[in-house]
Kinemage of the C-alpha trace (Angstrom):
@kinemage 1
@onewidth
@group {chain A} dominant
@subgroup {mainchain}
@vectorlist {calphas} color= white
{ca met a 1} P -46.520 13.912 -58.221
{ca ile a 2} L -43.970 12.862 -55.772
{ca arg a 3} L -44.080 9.617 -53.974
{ca val a 4} L -41.984 8.673 -50.827
{ca ile a 5} L -40.300 5.535 -50.273
{ca ile a 6} L -38.851 5.064 -46.628
{ca val a 7} L -36.018 2.971 -46.414
{ca cys a 8} L -33.946 2.119 -43.341
{ca ile a 9} L -30.334 0.404 -44.035
{ca leu a 10} L -29.893 -1.528 -40.747
{ca gly a 11} L -28.359 -4.479 -39.381
{ca leu a 12} L -31.186 -6.345 -38.410
{ca ala a 13} L -34.325 -8.424 -39.281
{ca val a 14} L -36.850 -6.573 -41.135
{ca ala a 15} L -40.287 -7.558 -41.845
{ca gly a 16} L -42.856 -5.931 -44.319
{ca gly a 17} L -42.716 -6.195 -48.237
{ca cys a 18} L -38.921 -6.335 -48.364
{ca ser a 19} L -36.827 -9.206 -49.586
{ca val a 20} L -33.113 -9.701 -48.768
{ca thr a 21} L -31.496 -11.489 -51.622
{ca ala a 22} L -28.135 -10.487 -52.831
{ca pro a 23} L -27.808 -9.050 -56.352
{ca ala a 24} L -25.837 -11.155 -58.593
{ca ser a 25} L -23.454 -8.247 -59.632
{ca his a 26} L -22.243 -8.342 -56.098
{ca met a 27} L -22.182 -12.135 -55.077
{ca ser a 28} L -18.553 -12.139 -56.734
{ca ser a 29} L -17.262 -8.653 -55.575
{ca gly a 30} L -17.132 -8.402 -51.808
{ca tyr a 31} L -20.941 -9.349 -50.850
{ca leu a 32} L -20.979 -10.040 -47.147
{ca ser a 33} L -23.914 -10.943 -44.879
{ca glu a 34} L -25.364 -8.218 -42.575
{ca thr a 35} L -23.622 -9.769 -39.495
{ca gln a 36} L -20.367 -9.046 -41.193
{ca thr a 37} L -21.061 -5.483 -42.553
{ca gly a 38} L -23.678 -4.291 -40.006
{ca ile a 39} L -25.602 -2.922 -43.074
{ca gln a 40} L -29.259 -4.029 -44.225
{ca ser a 41} L -31.603 -2.261 -46.255
{ca trp a 42} L -35.329 -1.663 -45.337
{ca ile a 43} L -38.087 -0.449 -47.519
{ca asp a 44} L -41.076 0.365 -45.357
{ca phe a 45} L -43.185 2.316 -48.121
{ca pro a 46} L -44.590 1.483 -50.705
{ca phe a 47} L -45.811 -1.946 -50.004
{ca asn a 48} L -44.596 -4.616 -52.492
{ca gly a 49} L -46.986 -4.613 -55.395
{ca ala a 50} L -48.336 -1.083 -54.825
{ca tyr a 51} L -49.488 1.290 -57.533
{ca leu a 52} L -48.233 4.878 -57.860
{ca glu a 53} L -49.282 7.420 -60.247
{ca ser a 54} L -46.749 8.862 -62.853
{ca gly a 55} L -44.319 11.420 -61.505
{ca gln a 56} L -40.942 11.943 -59.716
{ca val a 57} L -40.571 9.409 -56.772
{ca glu a 58} L -38.323 10.648 -53.801
{ca val a 59} L -36.490 7.963 -51.711
{ca leu a 60} L -36.074 8.794 -48.072
{ca ala a 61} L -33.088 6.450 -46.584
{ca his a 62} L -32.093 6.062 -42.917
{ca thr a 63} L -28.684 4.462 -42.811
{ca arg a 64} L -26.707 3.045 -39.821
{ca ala a 65} L -22.871 3.379 -40.110
{ca ala a 66} L -21.343 -0.064 -39.754
{ca ser a 67} L -18.148 -0.606 -37.744
{ca thr a 68} L -16.174 -0.274 -41.099
{ca gly a 69} L -17.982 2.968 -41.842
{ca leu a 70} L -20.720 3.732 -44.468
{ca ala a 71} L -19.657 4.810 -47.756
{ca arg a 72} L -22.598 5.040 -49.960
{ca val a 73} L -26.150 3.986 -50.702
{ca glu a 74} L -27.423 3.061 -54.266
{ca leu a 75} L -30.952 3.181 -55.432
{ca arg a 76} L -31.386 0.738 -58.411
{ca val a 77} L -34.319 0.333 -60.583
{ca asn a 78} L -34.507 -2.901 -62.688
{ca gly a 79} L -30.866 -3.456 -61.945
{ca ser a 80} L -29.507 -0.057 -63.017
{ca val a 81} L -28.085 2.632 -60.516
{ca val a 82} L -30.253 5.724 -60.948
{ca ala a 83} L -29.216 7.615 -57.644
{ca thr a 84} L -26.416 7.610 -55.348
{ca asp a 85} L -25.786 9.028 -51.863
{ca glu a 86} L -22.191 9.367 -50.690
{ca ala a 87} L -22.918 8.870 -46.940
{ca ile a 88} L -21.143 10.732 -44.007
{ca thr a 89} L -20.766 8.877 -40.776
{ca gly a 90} L -21.496 11.270 -37.965
{ca glu a 91} L -21.916 10.844 -34.183
{ca thr a 92} L -25.449 9.216 -34.466
{ca thr a 93} L -26.148 5.687 -35.423
{ca leu a 94} L -28.495 6.499 -38.243
{ca gln a 95} L -27.792 8.758 -41.386
{ca thr a 96} L -30.349 10.337 -43.456
{ca ser a 97} L -30.209 10.645 -47.247
{ca arg a 98} L -32.779 11.645 -50.056
{ca leu a 99} L -32.663 10.002 -53.562
{ca met a 100} L -34.740 11.051 -56.747
{ca trp a 101} L -35.930 8.865 -59.608
{ca ser a 102} L -38.119 9.759 -62.487
{ca pro a 103} L -39.812 6.786 -64.237
{ca ser a 104} L -39.345 7.118 -67.873
{ca ala a 105} L -42.713 5.321 -68.499
{ca asp a 106} L -45.622 3.545 -66.958
{ca gly a 107} L -44.958 -0.057 -65.892
{ca leu a 108} L -43.703 -2.671 -63.448
{ca tyr a 109} L -40.313 -1.722 -61.860
{ca thr a 110} L -38.053 -3.521 -59.356
{ca ile a 111} L -36.625 -1.181 -56.804
{ca thr a 112} L -33.460 -2.046 -54.754
{ca val a 113} L -31.843 -0.291 -52.209
{ca ile a 114} L -28.342 -1.349 -51.021
{ca gly a 115} L -25.517 0.130 -48.837
{ca gln a 116} L -21.702 -0.103 -49.161
{ca asp a 117} L -18.944 0.305 -46.422
{ca ser a 118} L -15.833 2.091 -46.644
{ca gln a 119} L -13.971 -1.356 -47.536
{ca gly a 120} L -16.131 -1.931 -50.494
{ca asp a 121} L -18.216 -4.618 -48.974
{ca trp a 122} L -22.027 -4.629 -49.624
{ca gly a 123} L -24.865 -5.192 -47.250
{ca ile a 124} L -28.018 -6.974 -47.505
{ca pro a 125} L -30.249 -5.320 -50.307
{ca ala a 126} L -33.919 -4.739 -49.982
{ca glu a 127} L -36.013 -5.312 -53.071
{ca ile a 128} L -39.506 -4.697 -53.979
{ca gln a 129} L -41.729 -4.335 -57.129
{ca ile a 130} L -44.190 -1.525 -57.821
{ca his a 131} L -46.399 -0.277 -60.563
{ca ile a 132} L -45.926 3.151 -62.037
{ca gly a 133} L -49.415 4.179 -63.481
{ca lys a 134} L -53.127 3.910 -62.878
{ca lys a 135} L -54.396 0.914 -61.269
{ca pro a 136} L -56.668 -0.967 -63.599
{ca ala a 137} L -60.476 -0.348 -62.762
{ca asp a 138} L -62.199 -3.401 -60.766
{ca pro a 139} L -64.674 -5.459 -62.977
{ca val a 140} L -68.361 -4.582 -62.249
{ca val a 141} L -70.123 -7.282 -60.752
{ca thr a 142} L -73.820 -7.842 -61.437
{ca lys a 143} L -76.151 -10.142 -59.373
{ca pro a 144} L -79.744 -11.238 -60.266
{ca leu a 145} L -82.645 -9.449 -58.637
{ca his a 146} L -84.091 -12.836 -57.727
{ca pro a 147} L -82.804 -16.339 -57.147
{ca pro a 148} L -83.222 -18.839 -60.061
{ca val a 149} L -86.317 -20.634 -60.339
{ca ser a 150} L -86.452 -24.398 -61.032
{ca asn a 151} L -89.759 -26.282 -61.573
{ca ser a 152} L -91.634 -23.539 -59.922
{ca ile a 153} L -89.841 -24.148 -56.712
{ca ile a 154} L -87.780 -21.280 -55.305
{ca glu a 155} L -84.227 -22.328 -54.470
{ca pro a 156} L -82.883 -21.283 -51.132
{ca glu a 157} L -80.915 -18.204 -50.871
{ca ile a 158} L -77.089 -18.323 -50.708
{ca glu a 159} L -75.823 -17.695 -47.180
{ca pro a 160} L -73.247 -14.802 -47.066
{ca asp a 161} L -70.315 -17.099 -46.193
{ca thr a 162} L -70.997 -19.591 -48.870
{ca pro a 163} L -68.143 -19.401 -51.543
{ca leu a 164} L -68.871 -18.012 -54.755
{ca ala a 165} L -69.024 -20.134 -57.883
{ca asp a 166} L -65.636 -20.468 -59.910
{ca asp a 167} L -67.223 -18.445 -62.673
{ca leu a 168} L -68.104 -15.586 -60.574
{ca tyr a 169} L -65.751 -12.595 -59.883
{ca lys a 170} L -63.661 -13.163 -56.705
{ca pro a 171} L -61.908 -10.056 -55.292
{ca asp a 172} L -58.247 -10.359 -54.579
{ca ile a 173} L -57.436 -11.328 -50.959
{ca ile a 174} L -54.675 -9.298 -49.482
{ca asp a 175} L -52.530 -10.618 -46.852
{ca arg a 176} L -52.097 -7.566 -44.398
{ca thr a 177} L -49.661 -9.585 -42.148
{ca arg a 178} L -47.106 -9.067 -44.920
{ca phe a 179} L -47.077 -5.213 -44.252
{ca val a 180} L -46.622 -5.301 -40.468
{ca thr a 181} L -43.418 -3.551 -39.785
{ca leu a 182} L -41.239 -4.909 -36.993
{ca pro a 183} L -38.903 -2.690 -34.838
{ca val a 184} L -35.168 -2.034 -35.954
{ca phe a 185} L -32.794 -2.516 -33.170
{ca gly a 186} L -29.585 -0.351 -33.334
{ca thr a 187} L -26.096 -1.487 -32.236
{ca pro a 188} L -26.106 -1.661 -28.101
{ca leu a 189} L -23.739 0.831 -26.677
{ca leu a 190} L -21.934 -0.473 -23.379
{ca ser a 191} L -20.121 1.535 -20.910
{ca ala a 192} L -17.390 -1.170 -20.326
{ca asp a 193} L -16.753 -4.610 -22.248
{ca thr a 194} L -15.774 -6.277 -18.897
{ca val a 195} L -17.731 -6.077 -15.589
{ca tyr a 196} L -16.344 -7.704 -12.203
{ca tyr a 197} L -17.726 -8.848 -8.980
{ca arg a 198} L -16.130 -9.369 -5.656
{ca gly a 199} L -12.859 -7.699 -4.746
{ca thr a 200} L -11.922 -4.143 -5.536
{ca gly a 201} L -9.440 -2.267 -8.005
{ca cys a 202} L -10.137 -4.635 -10.847
{ca gly a 203} L -12.420 -2.530 -13.024
{ca asp a 204} L -16.208 -1.816 -13.311
{ca met a 205} L -18.545 -3.256 -11.007
{ca glu a 206} L -21.458 -2.366 -13.020
{ca val a 207} L -22.221 -1.640 -16.696
{ca arg a 208} L -24.641 0.699 -18.477
{ca ile a 209} L -26.244 -0.832 -21.677
{ca glu a 210} L -28.198 1.588 -24.220
{ca asp a 211} L -30.019 0.788 -27.343
{ca gln a 212} L -31.840 2.751 -30.182
{ca ile a 213} L -35.120 1.378 -31.377
{ca leu a 214} L -36.833 2.423 -34.493
{ca gln a 215} L -40.565 1.299 -34.660
{ca thr a 216} L -43.306 2.756 -37.060
{ca ala a 217} L -46.039 1.711 -34.667
{ca gly a 218} L -44.025 3.114 -31.668
{ca thr a 219} L -42.525 1.324 -28.659
{ca glu a 220} L -44.340 0.983 -25.435
{ca ala a 221} L -41.677 -0.817 -23.478
{ca val a 222} L -38.336 -2.501 -23.820
{ca ser a 223} L -36.716 -5.063 -21.592
{ca ile a 224} L -33.393 -6.881 -21.729
{ca arg a 225} L -32.894 -10.652 -21.160
{ca tyr a 226} L -29.544 -11.951 -20.247
{ca arg a 227} L -27.751 -15.085 -19.065
{ca leu a 228} L -24.447 -16.363 -18.216
{ca val a 229} L -22.232 -18.716 -20.506
{ca asp a 230} L -19.230 -20.369 -19.047
{ca lys a 231} L -16.153 -19.463 -21.275
{ca glu a 232} L -14.457 -22.906 -20.530
{ca asn a 233} L -17.236 -25.429 -21.055
{ca gly a 234} L -19.971 -23.319 -22.671
{ca glu a 235} L -22.698 -24.262 -20.068
{ca ala a 236} L -25.369 -21.497 -19.940
{ca gly a 237} L -27.406 -20.372 -16.954
{ca glu a 238} L -31.069 -19.467 -17.033
{ca trp a 239} L -32.417 -16.425 -18.721
{ca glu a 240} L -33.269 -13.408 -16.634
{ca glu a 241} L -35.283 -10.371 -17.555
{ca lys a 242} L -35.173 -6.665 -16.498
{ca glu a 243} L -37.346 -3.573 -17.761
{ca met a 244} L -35.216 -0.835 -19.523
{ca thr a 245} L -35.780 2.874 -18.887
{ca leu a 246} L -36.629 5.276 -21.611
{ca lys a 247} L -33.645 7.677 -21.857
{ca ser a 248} L -34.681 9.906 -24.727
{ca gly a 249} L -36.749 10.255 -28.116
{ca ser a 250} L -40.481 9.731 -28.476
{ca leu a 251} L -42.896 7.984 -30.932
{ca thr a 252} L -40.983 5.948 -33.602
{ca asp a 253} L -37.401 6.773 -32.471
{ca thr a 254} L -36.305 6.004 -28.990
{ca val a 255} L -33.301 5.238 -26.843
{ca trp a 256} L -33.451 2.780 -23.952
{ca glu a 257} L -31.037 2.250 -20.949
{ca ile a 258} L -30.284 0.086 -17.891
{ca ile a 259} L -27.473 -0.475 -15.410
{ca ile a 260} L -26.684 -4.059 -14.691
{ca lys a 261} L -24.877 -4.852 -11.342
{ca pro a 262} L -23.681 -8.537 -11.357
{ca glu a 263} L -23.744 -8.991 -7.565
{ca glu a 264} L -27.386 -7.628 -7.552
{ca asp a 265} L -29.011 -8.503 -10.871
{ca ile a 266} L -27.259 -11.791 -11.992
{ca ser a 267} L -28.210 -15.096 -10.265
{ca gly a 268} L -25.623 -17.542 -9.610
{ca phe a 269} L -22.633 -15.164 -10.668
{ca ser a 270} L -20.354 -16.467 -8.076
{ca ser a 271} L -20.190 -19.847 -9.751
{ca tyr a 272} L -18.322 -18.496 -12.836
{ca ala a 273} L -14.842 -17.471 -12.788
{ca ser a 274} L -15.105 -16.065 -16.356
{ca ala a 275} L -18.382 -16.011 -18.364
{ca trp a 276} L -19.875 -14.117 -21.254
{ca ile a 277} L -22.901 -12.295 -20.488
{ca glu a 278} L -25.266 -13.173 -23.254
{ca phe a 279} L -28.141 -10.693 -23.917
{ca met a 280} L -31.087 -9.672 -26.119
{ca phe a 281} L -33.612 -6.912 -26.306
{ca met a 282} L -37.608 -7.271 -26.182
{ca ala a 283} L -39.544 -4.434 -27.643
{ca ile a 284} L -43.490 -4.174 -27.124
{ca asp a 285} L -45.421 -2.026 -29.285
{ca pro a 286} L -48.786 -0.132 -28.285
{ca asn a 287} L -50.710 -3.000 -29.691
{ca gly a 288} L -48.800 -5.453 -27.403
{ca thr a 289} L -46.894 -7.176 -30.076
{ca lys a 290} L -43.437 -8.654 -28.804
{ca ser a 291} L -40.366 -8.635 -31.034
{ca glu a 292} L -36.836 -9.838 -30.214
{ca ser a 293} L -33.447 -8.504 -31.388
{ca thr a 294} L -30.613 -10.544 -32.256
{ca his a 295} L -28.533 -12.253 -29.423
{ca tyr a 296} L -25.349 -10.634 -28.412
{ca ala a 297} L -23.141 -13.495 -27.160
{ca asp a 298} L -19.573 -11.929 -26.961
{ca leu a 299} L -19.811 -8.166 -26.281
{ca leu a 300} L -19.770 -8.463 -22.469
{ca thr a 301} L -17.603 -10.292 -20.171
{ca leu a 302} L -18.110 -11.157 -16.446
{ca glu a 303} L -14.840 -11.734 -14.288
{ca ala a 304} L -14.205 -12.426 -10.641
{ca cys a 305} L -11.985 -10.094 -9.012
{ca his a 306} L -9.196 -11.623 -6.808
{ca thr a 307} L -7.599 -8.609 -5.559
{ca asn a 308} L -8.469 -6.011 -2.922
{ca thr a 309} L -6.983 -2.510 -3.184
{ca pro a 310} L -5.944 -1.512 0.261
{ca val a 311} L -7.558 1.715 1.723
{ca arg a 312} L -5.044 4.196 3.243
{ca ile a 313} L -5.810 5.234 6.742
{ca glu a 314} L -4.115 8.487 7.846
{ca lys a 315} L -3.932 9.219 11.661
{ca ile a 316} L -4.411 12.823 12.800
{ca arg a 317} L -3.188 14.522 15.986
{ca ile a 318} L -5.651 16.280 18.258
{ca asn a 319} L -4.633 17.798 21.686
{ca asp a 320} L -1.275 16.115 21.344
{ca gln a 321} L -2.918 12.596 20.894
{ca leu a 322} L -2.545 10.519 17.917
{ca leu a 323} L -5.947 9.232 16.682
């Protein structure tokens, strides 16, 4: 029987049953943080502690290429490499690879997925533990037909919400919040790294910002929050927010965009000669759950344009008159 483990190697925070601890074998051989490599692993299924029947396991991995490229993705079981995919960086942000693993016997296994860039640096790994084999049968609980009698007096019945005695069977309590999958934000795409206000001829007077979002539950809406941060003294303005527009995609994989014009969309822009436009994304799923991306503090600059490009006016002659 084939079981599927869905993995996303991405550069952002990930919820669910994944852990993000660096393997000891890479702590001394080029291990970098996710913010340095742009690579991070995400195991979406199975959940940590899940039971799978004996048989071949197929690992489906989605990998985002970092700025230094994506060289490979490794699947490790109990610390040993069992499958490798030599990734090929294409035009899209995410790459897809399939990795196969055949357990040699039933038992408890530690599953690790990790990506490596073209410079030999490893990203943040994802790690879970799963059981191969049948889940042990739940014990049978028997209850007396009648409540116990003491001195011919019937004791009151136990209320449904009364805790069970310590010597009675208590079913395991599963914390379902551990399995809620948060959206994965891609690397933002900007039409320009500097946008200007006032004057003409300096450069772009607006900037288009796009971002790809992977969300297991789907993405209902996305907004962008932004503020100005003075490059000289570090003083920051108030946060502002605008809704983004769905550009493409559907269900779990969508691309959103927005155009920001400083003179129309940013309050107090004229008070800054040179400032960073710090921004972040906010995604909302169909259940109303909000999730924030990381803050991008130094990708976009606001500058004042102090020049004016003259407009050339040509005179024409009509009926021997120069107009």
